[in-house]
N, CA, C and O atoms as a printed pandas DataFrame, in Angstrom:
     atom_number atom_name residue_name chain_id  residue_number  x_coord  y_coord  z_coord
0              1         N          MET        A               1    0.810   -1.198    0.000
1              2        CA          MET        A               1    0.000    0.000    0.000
2              3         C          MET        A               1    0.856    1.266    0.000
3              4         O          MET        A               1    0.320    2.372    0.063
4              5         N          THR        A               2    2.164    1.117   -0.069
5              6        CA          THR        A               2    3.049    2.265   -0.050
6              7         C          THR        A               2    3.793    2.382   -1.372
7              8         O          THR        A               2    4.109    1.376   -2.008
8              9         N          ASP        A               3    4.067    3.608   -1.778
9             10        CA          ASP        A               3    4.827    3.839   -2.997
10            11         C          ASP        A               3    6.317    3.634   -2.773
11            12         O          ASP        A               3    7.040    3.253   -3.693
12            13         N          ALA        A               4    6.773    3.886   -1.557
13            14        CA          ALA        A               4    8.190    3.751   -1.249
14            15         C          ALA        A               4    8.383    3.671    0.258
15            16         O          ALA        A               4    7.538    4.105    1.042
16            17         N          LEU        A               5    9.504    3.111    0.630
17            18        CA          LEU        A               5    9.945    3.136    2.020
18            19         C          LEU        A               5   10.862    4.347    2.152
19            20         O          LEU        A               5   11.809    4.498    1.380
20            21         N          VAL        A               6   10.587    5.192    3.110
21            22        CA          VAL        A               6   11.352    6.421    3.301
22            23         C          VAL        A               6   12.196    6.288    4.562
23            24         O          VAL        A               6   11.700    5.915    5.626
24            25         N          ARG        A               7   13.476    6.600    4.421
25            26        CA          ARG        A               7   14.402    6.602    5.559
26            27         C          ARG        A               7   14.789    8.054    5.813
27            28         O          ARG        A               7   15.264    8.738    4.907
28            29         N          ARG        A               8   14.589    8.524    7.037
29            30        CA          ARG        A               8   14.865    9.921    7.396
30            31         C          ARG        A               8   15.924    9.952    8.483
31            32         O          ARG        A               8   15.818    9.267    9.501
32            33         N          TRP        A               9   16.951   10.763    8.246
33            34        CA          TRP        A               9   18.045   10.918    9.199
34            35         C          TRP        A               9   18.302   12.399    9.374
35            36         O          TRP        A               9   18.270   13.153    8.402
36            37         N          GLU        A              10   18.562   12.833   10.618
37            38        CA          GLU        A              10   18.791   14.248   10.889
38            39         C          GLU        A              10   20.082   14.464   11.650
39            40         O          GLU        A              10   20.562   13.596   12.378
40            41         N          ALA        A              11   20.633   15.671   11.453
41            42        CA          ALA        A              11   21.872   16.070   12.122
42            43         C          ALA        A              11   21.857   17.584   12.278
43            44         O          ALA        A              11   20.950   18.267   11.803
44            45         N          VAL        A              12   22.880   18.091   12.953
45            46        CA          VAL        A              12   23.091   19.525   13.094
46            47         C          VAL        A              12   24.307   19.879   12.255
47            48         O          VAL        A              12   25.309   19.164   12.269
48            49         N          ILE        A              13   24.217   20.998   11.514
49            50        CA          ILE        A              13   25.306   21.429   10.655
50            51         C          ILE        A              13   25.361   22.953   10.641
51            52         O          ILE        A              13   24.322   23.613   10.667
52            53         N          ALA        A              14   26.556   23.506   10.600
53            54        CA          ALA        A              14   26.709   24.956   10.464
54            55         C          ALA        A              14   26.287   25.355    9.057
55            56         O          ALA        A              14   26.578   24.644    8.095
56            57         N          ARG        A              15   25.623   26.456    8.935
57            58        CA          ARG        A              15   25.145   26.904    7.626
58            59         C          ARG        A              15   26.296   26.997    6.617
59            60         O          ARG        A              15   26.117   26.642    5.452
60            61         N          ASP        A              16   27.470   27.467    7.042
61            62        CA          ASP        A              16   28.625   27.568    6.135
62            63         C          ASP        A              16   29.152   26.211    5.688
63            64         O          ASP        A              16   29.904   26.127    4.717
64            65         N          ASP        A              17   28.766   25.152    6.384
65            66        CA          ASP        A              17   29.228   23.800    6.019
66            67         C          ASP        A              17   28.273   23.065    5.078
67            68         O          ASP        A              17   28.600   21.982    4.593
68            69         N          VAL        A              18   27.111   23.633    4.819
69            70        CA          VAL        A              18   26.131   22.928    3.987
70            71         C          VAL        A              18   26.669   22.685    2.583
71            72         O          VAL        A              18   26.628   21.551    2.106
72            73         N          ASP        A              19   27.170   23.710    1.913
73            74        CA          ASP        A              19   27.678   23.531    0.543
74            75         C          ASP        A              19   28.874   22.591    0.488
75            76         O          ASP        A              19   28.900   21.714   -0.375
76            77         N          PRO        A              20   29.875   22.730    1.375
77            78        CA          PRO        A              20   30.974   21.757    1.347
78            79         C          PRO        A              20   30.506   20.330    1.637
79            80         O          PRO        A              20   31.011   19.377    1.043
80            81         N          TRP        A              21   29.539   20.180    2.552
81            82        CA          TRP        A              21   29.014   18.843    2.818
82            83         C          TRP        A              21   28.331   18.276    1.581
83            84         O          TRP        A              21   28.547   17.118    1.222
84            85         N          LEU        A              22   27.496   19.106    0.922
85            86        CA          LEU        A              22   26.806   18.642   -0.283
86            87         C          LEU        A              22   27.802   18.183   -1.346
87            88         O          LEU        A              22   27.597   17.152   -1.986
88            89         N          SER        A              23   28.861   18.935   -1.530
89            90        CA          SER        A              23   29.878   18.563   -2.510
90            91         C          SER        A              23   30.528   17.224   -2.148
91            92         O          SER        A              23   30.694   16.352   -3.001
92            93         N          THR        A              24   30.886   17.079   -0.890
93            94        CA          THR        A              24   31.489   15.824   -0.426
94            95         C          THR        A              24   30.497   14.676   -0.576
95            96         O          THR        A              24   30.857   13.592   -1.034
96            97         N          PHE        A              25   29.262   14.915   -0.192
97            98        CA          PHE        A              25   28.230   13.887   -0.309
98            99         C          PHE        A              25   28.052   13.457   -1.764
99           100         O          PHE        A              25   28.045   12.265   -2.071
100          101         N          ARG        A              26   27.910   14.434   -2.651
101          102        CA          ARG        A              26   27.689   14.117   -4.067
102          103         C          ARG        A              26   28.847   13.325   -4.672
103          104         O          ARG        A              26   28.634   12.438   -5.498
104          105         N          ASN        A              27   30.065   13.647   -4.260
105          106        CA          ASN        A              27   31.240   13.003   -4.842
106          107         C          ASN        A              27   31.621   11.679   -4.194
107          108         O          ASN        A              27   32.157   10.795   -4.862
108          109         N          ARG        A              28   31.352   11.533   -2.905
109          110        CA          ARG        A              28   31.889   10.367   -2.196
110          111         C          ARG        A              28   30.848    9.387   -1.678
111          112         O          ARG        A              28   31.173    8.224   -1.440
112          113         N          VAL        A              29   29.612    9.823   -1.497
113          114        CA          VAL        A              29   28.585    8.942   -0.934
114          115         C          VAL        A              29   27.486    8.638   -1.952
115          116         O          VAL        A              29   27.101    7.483   -2.134
116          117         N          TYR        A              30   26.997    9.663   -2.600
117          118        CA          TYR        A              30   25.856    9.508   -3.500
118          119         C          TYR        A              30   26.088    8.495   -4.617
119          120         O          TYR        A              30   25.166    7.737   -4.920
120          121         N          PRO        A              31   27.252    8.433   -5.243
121          122        CA          PRO        A              31   27.428    7.416   -6.296
122          123         C          PRO        A              31   27.180    5.990   -5.799
123          124         O          PRO        A              31   26.610    5.177   -6.526
124          125         N          ALA        A              32   27.594    5.681   -4.588
125          126        CA          ALA        A              32   27.356    4.340   -4.036
126          127         C          ALA        A              32   25.870    4.114   -3.780
127          128         O          ALA        A              32   25.363    3.014   -4.002
128          129         N          MET        A              33   25.175    5.139   -3.318
129          130        CA          MET        A              33   23.732    5.007   -3.077
130          131         C          MET        A              33   22.994    4.764   -4.388
131          132         O          MET        A              33   22.128    3.893   -4.470
132          133         N          ARG        A              34   23.342    5.538   -5.411
133          134        CA          ARG        A              34   22.672    5.407   -6.716
134          135         C          ARG        A              34   22.853    4.020   -7.314
135          136         O          ARG        A              34   22.002    3.545   -8.067
136          137         N          ALA        A              35   23.956    3.377   -6.980
137          138        CA          ALA        A              35   24.255    2.063   -7.545
138          139         C          ALA        A              35   23.479    0.931   -6.876
139          140         O          ALA        A              35   23.469   -0.191   -7.380
140          141         N          VAL        A              36   22.833    1.211   -5.753
141          142        CA          VAL        A              36   22.108    0.176   -5.011
142          143         C          VAL        A              36   20.772   -0.115   -5.691
143          144         O          VAL        A              36   19.967    0.787   -5.920
144          145         N          GLU        A              37   20.555   -1.370   -6.002
145          146        CA          GLU        A              37   19.271   -1.769   -6.572
146          147         C          GLU        A              37   18.172   -1.492   -5.556
147          148         O          GLU        A              37   18.246   -1.944   -4.414
148          149         N          GLY        A              38   17.164   -0.755   -5.971
149          150        CA          GLY        A              38   16.063   -0.420   -5.079
150          151         C          GLY        A              38   16.132    0.997   -4.536
151          152         O          GLY        A              38   15.207    1.435   -3.850
152          153         N          PHE        A              39   17.217    1.734   -4.828
153          154        CA          PHE        A              39   17.296    3.139   -4.433
154          155         C          PHE        A              39   16.400    3.939   -5.364
155          156         O          PHE        A              39   16.478    3.787   -6.583
156          157         N          ARG        A              40   15.541    4.798   -4.793
157          158        CA          ARG        A              40   14.574    5.535   -5.603
158          159         C          ARG        A              40   14.727    7.047   -5.552
159          160         O          ARG        A              40   14.041    7.754   -6.290
160          161         N          GLY        A              41   15.605    7.559   -4.705
161          162        CA          GLY        A              41   15.803    9.002   -4.709
162          163         C          GLY        A              41   16.128    9.566   -3.337
163          164         O          GLY        A              41   16.117    8.867   -2.324
164          165         N          ILE        A              42   16.417   10.854   -3.347
165          166        CA          ILE        A              42   16.822   11.545   -2.123
166          167         C          ILE        A              42   16.362   12.996   -2.166
167          168         O          ILE        A              42   16.308   13.615   -3.229
168          169         N          THR        A              43   16.035   13.520   -1.002
169          170        CA          THR        A              43   15.870   14.956   -0.816
170          171         C          THR        A              43   16.626   15.320    0.455
171          172         O          THR        A              43   16.717   14.530    1.395
172          173         N          VAL        A              44   17.159   16.527    0.460
173          174        CA          VAL        A              44   17.877   17.033    1.633
174          175         C          VAL        A              44   17.241   18.364    2.003
175          176         O          VAL        A              44   17.039   19.226    1.147
176          177         N          HIS        A              45   16.932   18.522    3.265
177          178        CA          HIS        A              45   16.274   19.731    3.755
178          179         C          HIS        A              45   17.147   20.361    4.843
179          180         O          HIS        A              45   17.690   19.662    5.699
180          181         N          THR        A              46   17.273   21.683    4.799
181          182        CA          THR        A              46   17.929   22.395    5.899
182          183         C          THR        A              46   16.916   23.332    6.536
183          184         O          THR        A              46   16.105   23.961    5.856
184          185         N          GLU        A              47   16.982   23.406    7.842
185          186        CA          GLU        A              47   16.078   24.257    8.618
186          187         C          GLU        A              47   16.356   25.726    8.292
187          188         O          GLU        A              47   17.511   26.150    8.248
188          189         N          ARG        A              48   15.315   26.477    8.070
189          190        CA          ARG        A              48   15.473   27.901    7.788
190          191         C          ARG        A              48   15.689   28.707    9.068
191          192         O          ARG        A              48   15.163   28.382   10.132
192          193         N          GLY        A              49   16.473   29.758    8.925
193          194        CA          GLY        A              49   16.539   30.768    9.964
194          195         C          GLY        A              49   17.398   30.473   11.168
195          196         O          GLY        A              49   17.347   31.221   12.145
196          197         N          SER        A              50   18.183   29.417   11.142
197          198        CA          SER        A              50   19.038   29.170   12.300
198          199         C          SER        A              50   20.431   28.754   11.832
199          200         O          SER        A              50   20.606   28.216   10.739
200          201         N          ASP        A              51   21.407   29.016   12.683
201          202        CA          ASP        A              51   22.786   28.619   12.410
202          203         C          ASP        A              51   23.456   28.341   13.745
203          204         O          ASP        A              51   23.644   29.261   14.540
204          205         N          PRO        A              52   23.822   27.089   14.007
205          206        CA          PRO        A              52   23.708   25.932   13.117
206          207         C          PRO        A              52   22.251   25.549   12.911
207          208         O          PRO        A              52   21.358   25.988   13.635
208          209         N          CYS        A              53   22.043   24.721   11.904
209          210        CA          CYS        A              53   20.679   24.315   11.575
210          211         C          CYS        A              53   20.570   22.798   11.565
211          212         O          CYS        A              53   21.571   22.083   11.511
212          213         N          ARG        A              54   19.331   22.328   11.618
213          214        CA          ARG        A              54   19.071   20.891   11.451
214          215         C          ARG        A              54   19.048   20.598    9.958
215          216         O          ARG        A              54   18.528   21.383    9.165
216          217         N          ILE        A              55   19.611   19.472    9.592
217          218        CA          ILE        A              55   19.566   18.988    8.221
218          219         C          ILE        A              55   18.869   17.635    8.252
219          220         O          ILE        A              55   19.126   16.812    9.130
220          221         N          ALA        A              56   17.991   17.415    7.292
221          222        CA          ALA        A              56   17.297   16.137    7.186
222          223         C          ALA        A              56   17.626   15.523    5.833
223          224         O          ALA        A              56   17.451   16.154    4.791
224          225         N          VAL        A              57   18.098   14.297    5.863
225          226        CA          VAL        A              57   18.396   13.548    4.653
226          227         C          VAL        A              57   17.305   12.487    4.527
227          228         O          VAL        A              57   17.199   11.582    5.355
228          229         N          VAL        A              58   16.508   12.616    3.488
229          230        CA          VAL        A              58   15.358   11.740    3.296
230          231         C          VAL        A              58   15.596   10.931    2.022
231          232         O          VAL        A              58   15.625   11.480    0.920
232          233         N          THR        A              59   15.763    9.633    2.189
233          234        CA          THR        A              59   15.990    8.767    1.043
234          235         C          THR        A              59   14.778    7.878    0.818
235          236         O          THR        A              59   14.059    7.538    1.757
236          237         N          ARG        A              60   14.561    7.507   -0.431
237          238        CA          ARG        A              60   13.426    6.665   -0.815
238          239         C          ARG        A              60   13.971    5.348   -1.353
239          240         O          ARG        A              60   14.941    5.325   -2.110
240          241         N          TRP        A              61   13.334    4.258   -0.951
241          242        CA          TRP        A              61   13.788    2.917   -1.301
242          243         C          TRP        A              61   12.614    2.050   -1.707
243          244         O          TRP        A              61   11.474    2.309   -1.321
244          245         N          LYS        A              62   12.895    1.026   -2.484
245          246        CA          LYS        A              62   11.859    0.072   -2.874
246          247         C          LYS        A              62   11.349   -0.677   -1.656
247          248         O          LYS        A              62   10.141   -0.848   -1.491
248          249         N          ASP        A              63   12.268   -1.129   -0.794
249          250        CA          ASP        A              63   11.907   -1.915    0.381
250          251         C          ASP        A              63   13.080   -1.959    1.351
251          252         O          ASP        A              63   14.145   -1.416    1.056
252          253         N          ILE        A              64   12.901   -2.594    2.497
253          254        CA          ILE        A              64   13.945   -2.650    3.527
254          255         C          ILE        A              64   15.165   -3.429    3.040
255          256         O          ILE        A              64   16.284   -3.148    3.470
256          257         N          ALA        A              65   14.969   -4.388    2.163
257          258        CA          ALA        A              65   16.106   -5.141    1.623
258          259         C          ALA        A              65   17.039   -4.212    0.853
259          260         O          ALA        A              65   18.258   -4.378    0.909
260          261         N          ALA        A              66   16.488   -3.248    0.142
261          262        CA          ALA        A              66   17.319   -2.283   -0.588
262          263         C          ALA        A              66   18.132   -1.424    0.379
263          264         O          ALA        A              66   19.311   -1.162    0.140
264          265         N          VAL        A              67   17.505   -0.990    1.463
265          266        CA          VAL        A              67   18.218   -0.193    2.465
266          267         C          VAL        A              67   19.370   -1.000    3.050
267          268         O          VAL        A              67   20.474   -0.481    3.216
268          269         N          LYS        A              68   19.117   -2.260    3.361
269          270        CA          LYS        A              68   20.149   -3.109    3.957
270          271         C          LYS        A              68   21.346   -3.305    3.032
271          272         O          LYS        A              68   22.461   -3.542    3.499
272          273         N          ARG        A              69   21.122   -3.209    1.729
273          274        CA          ARG        A              69   22.240   -3.363    0.790
274          275         C          ARG        A              69   23.296   -2.286    0.976
275          276         O          ARG        A              69   24.467   -2.509    0.671
276          277         N          ILE        A              70   22.900   -1.129    1.470
277          278        CA          ILE        A              70   23.897   -0.078    1.706
278          279         C          ILE        A              70   24.133    0.166    3.198
279          280         O          ILE        A              70   25.243    0.520    3.593
280          281         N          ALA        A              71   23.110   -0.016    4.027
281          282        CA          ALA        A              71   23.224    0.324    5.446
282          283         C          ALA        A              71   23.635   -0.854    6.324
283          284         O          ALA        A              71   24.034   -0.660    7.472
284          285         N          GLY        A              72   23.542   -2.064    5.799
285          286        CA          GLY        A              72   23.879   -3.227    6.602
286          287         C          GLY        A              72   22.670   -3.845    7.267
287          288         O          GLY        A              72   21.534   -3.445    7.016
288          289         N          ASP        A              73   22.925   -4.829    8.122
289          290        CA          ASP        A              73   21.853   -5.611    8.739
290          291         C          ASP        A              73   20.998   -4.836    9.740
291          292         O          ASP        A              73   19.897   -5.270   10.080
292          293         N          VAL        A              74   21.492   -3.703   10.207
293          294        CA          VAL        A              74   20.720   -2.862   11.125
294          295         C          VAL        A              74   20.486   -1.530   10.407
295          296         O          VAL        A              74   21.199   -0.559   10.658
296          297         N          PRO        A              75   19.502   -1.481    9.525
297          298        CA          PRO        A              75   19.356   -0.341    8.625
298          299         C          PRO        A              75   19.002    0.983    9.295
299          300         O          PRO        A              75   19.195    2.046    8.707
300          301         N          GLU        A              76   18.487    0.924   10.518
301          302        CA          GLU        A              76   18.189    2.181   11.206
302          303         C          GLU        A              76   19.433    2.811   11.828
303          304         O          GLU        A              76   19.428    4.003   12.137
304          305         N          LYS        A              77   20.482    2.042   12.014
305          306        CA          LYS        A              77   21.705    2.557   12.625
306          307         C          LYS        A              77   22.421    3.509   11.666
307          308         O          LYS        A              77   22.563    3.225   10.477
308          309         N          THR        A              78   22.866    4.638   12.203
309          310        CA          THR        A              78   23.591    5.613   11.395
310          311         C          THR        A              78   24.995    5.120   11.129
311          312         O          THR        A              78   25.718    4.729   12.045
312          313         N          PHE        A              79   25.370    5.143    9.864
313          314        CA          PHE        A              79   26.758    4.914    9.488
314          315         C          PHE        A              79   27.263    6.223    8.927
315          316         O          PHE        A              79   26.841    6.648    7.851
316          317         N          LEU        A              80   28.163    6.865    9.647
317          318        CA          LEU        A              80   28.702    8.154    9.240
318          319         C          LEU        A              80   30.191    7.972    8.985
319          320         O          LEU        A              80   30.966    7.822    9.930
320          321         N          PRO        A              81   30.602    7.985    7.714
321          322        CA          PRO        A              81   32.027    7.804    7.414
322          323         C          PRO        A              81   32.877    8.869    8.102
323          324         O          PRO        A              81   32.429    9.996    8.317
324          325         N          ASP        A              82   34.092    8.502    8.440
325          326        CA          ASP        A              82   35.002    9.419    9.144
326          327         C          ASP        A              82   35.140   10.765    8.445
327          328         O          ASP        A              82   35.224   11.798    9.110
328          329         N          PHE        A              83   35.164   10.771    7.117
329          330        CA          PHE        A              83   35.355   12.027    6.387
330          331         C          PHE        A              83   34.125   12.935    6.461
331          332         O          PHE        A              83   34.204   14.107    6.091
332          333         N          MET        A              84   32.985   12.408    6.936
333          334        CA          MET        A              84   31.778   13.219    7.079
334          335         C          MET        A              84   31.585   13.755    8.496
335          336         O          MET        A              84   30.874   14.741    8.692
336          337         N          VAL        A              85   32.203   13.124    9.471
337          338        CA          VAL        A              85   32.020   13.499   10.875
338          339         C          VAL        A              85   32.305   14.977   11.143
339          340         O          VAL        A              85   31.546   15.598   11.888
340          341         N          PRO        A              86   33.369   15.580   10.571
341          342        CA          PRO        A              86   33.649   16.987   10.887
342          343         C          PRO        A              86   32.525   17.962   10.514
343          344         O          PRO        A              86   32.476   19.068   11.053
344          345         N          PHE        A              87   31.653   17.589    9.634
345          346        CA          PHE        A              87   30.555   18.483    9.244
346          347         C          PHE        A              87   29.455   18.575   10.294
347          348         O          PHE        A              87   28.693   19.542   10.308
348          349         N          PHE        A              88   29.365   17.583   11.169
349          350        CA          PHE        A              88   28.222   17.480   12.070
350          351         C          PHE        A              88   28.634   17.500   13.539
351          352         O          PHE        A              88   29.226   16.534   14.021
352          353         N          PRO        A              89   28.333   18.584   14.260
353          354        CA          PRO        A              89   28.617   18.588   15.696
354          355         C          PRO        A              89   27.694   17.645   16.474
355          356         O          PRO        A              89   28.019   17.241   17.591
356          357         N          ALA        A              90   26.556   17.296   15.893
357          358        CA          ALA        A              90   25.621   16.353   16.522
358          359         C          ALA        A              90   24.800   15.692   15.420
359          360         O          ALA        A              90   24.495   16.305   14.396
360          361         N          TRP        A              91   24.450   14.432   15.653
361          362        CA          TRP        A              91   23.627   13.721   14.670
362          363         C          TRP        A              91   22.842   12.621   15.354
363          364         O          TRP        A              91   23.211   12.128   16.420
364          365         N          ASP        A              92   21.737   12.250   14.701
365          366        CA          ASP        A              92   20.903   11.160   15.205
366          367         C          ASP        A              92   21.647    9.842   15.029
367          368         O          ASP        A              92   22.201    9.571   13.963
368          369         N          LYS        A              93   21.657    9.047   16.053
369          370        CA          LYS        A              93   22.341    7.742   15.998
370          371         C          LYS        A              93   21.524    6.713   15.225
371          372         O          LYS        A              93   22.046    5.677   14.814
372          373         N          GLU        A              94   20.246    7.004   15.030
373          374        CA          GLU        A              94   19.380    6.113   14.268
374          375         C          GLU        A              94   18.494    6.934   13.338
375          376         O          GLU        A              94   18.102    8.057   13.651
376          377         N          ALA        A              95   18.196    6.348   12.203
377          378        CA          ALA        A              95   17.246    6.928   11.262
378          379         C          ALA        A              95   15.849    6.411   11.600
379          380         O          ALA        A              95   15.695    5.430   12.328
380          381         N          SER        A              96   14.856    7.074   11.071
381          382        CA          SER        A              96   13.491    6.583   11.215
382          383         C          SER        A              96   12.977    6.172    9.839
383          384         O          SER        A              96   13.443    6.666    8.812
384          385         N          PHE        A              97   12.008    5.261    9.838
385          386        CA          PHE        A              97   11.430    4.763    8.593
386          387         C          PHE        A              97    9.962    5.139    8.519
387          388         O          PHE        A              97    9.249    5.150    9.522
388          389         N          HIS        A              98    9.528    5.448    7.297
389          390        CA          HIS        A              98    8.161    5.899    7.067
390          391         C          HIS        A              98    7.653    5.285    5.770
391          392         O          HIS        A              98    8.437    4.986    4.869
392          393         N          ASP        A              99    6.348    5.099    5.678
393          394        CA          ASP        A              99    5.726    4.709    4.422
394          395         C          ASP        A              99    5.336    5.978    3.687
395          396         O          ASP        A              99    4.692    6.862    4.253
396          397         N          GLU        A             100    5.726    6.066    2.427
397          398        CA          GLU        A             100    5.303    7.184    1.618
398          399         C          GLU        A             100    3.935    6.835    1.047
399          400         O          GLU        A             100    3.787    5.871    0.296
400          401         N          VAL        A             101    2.948    7.627    1.414
401          402        CA          VAL        A             101    1.595    7.339    0.952
402          403         C          VAL        A             101    1.100    8.372   -0.060
403          404         O          VAL        A             101    0.089    8.153   -0.728
404          405         N          LEU        A             102    1.806    9.490   -0.173
405          406        CA          LEU        A             102    1.463   10.492   -1.182
406          407         C          LEU        A             102    2.709   11.300   -1.480
407          408         O          LEU        A             102    3.392   11.768   -0.569
408          409         N          SER        A             103    2.999   11.459   -2.745
409          410        CA          SER        A             103    4.098   12.305   -3.172
410          411         C          SER        A             103    3.721   12.924   -4.503
411          412         O          SER        A             103    3.493   12.212   -5.481
412          413         N          GLU        A             104    3.656   14.229   -4.546
413          414        CA          GLU        A             104    3.330   14.944   -5.774
414          415         C          GLU        A             104    4.280   16.115   -5.901
415          416         O          GLU        A             104    4.565   16.807   -4.924
416          417         N          MET        A             105    4.765   16.332   -7.100
417          418        CA          MET        A             105    5.639   17.465   -7.386
418          419         C          MET        A             105    4.985   18.331   -8.448
419          420         O          MET        A             105    4.405   17.821   -9.407
420          421         N          MET        A             106    5.078   19.600   -8.281
421          422        CA          MET        A             106    4.548   20.526   -9.265
422          423         C          MET        A             106    5.725   21.114  -10.053
423          424         O          MET        A             106    6.785   21.370   -9.484
424          425         N          PRO        A             107    5.542   21.324  -11.341
425          426        CA          PRO        A             107    6.638   21.893  -12.137
426          427         C          PRO        A             107    6.935   23.328  -11.765
427          428         O          PRO        A             107    7.830   23.943  -12.345
């Protein structure tokens, strides 16, 4: 009954670190995610009006088996590579999972 399994993870990041983090993410993490069978997409949100701000990384997957292909046997556990740690003074140790029941984009 769901279009996708959504995995949501949040952290704290300095506003000046958002662009460098995005660049590092796109070059070093995202290619591996895209290669996983069952990966359906990602959105990244930063909280407005605060510094540091909360960042939410929301990924979409076909099912939990797809998530496990990249996250391991405990898919809710955060895996933060050493090269990403300096960007985040605090982060959630676990992600949360949600069923996507409606998603619409307007041009």
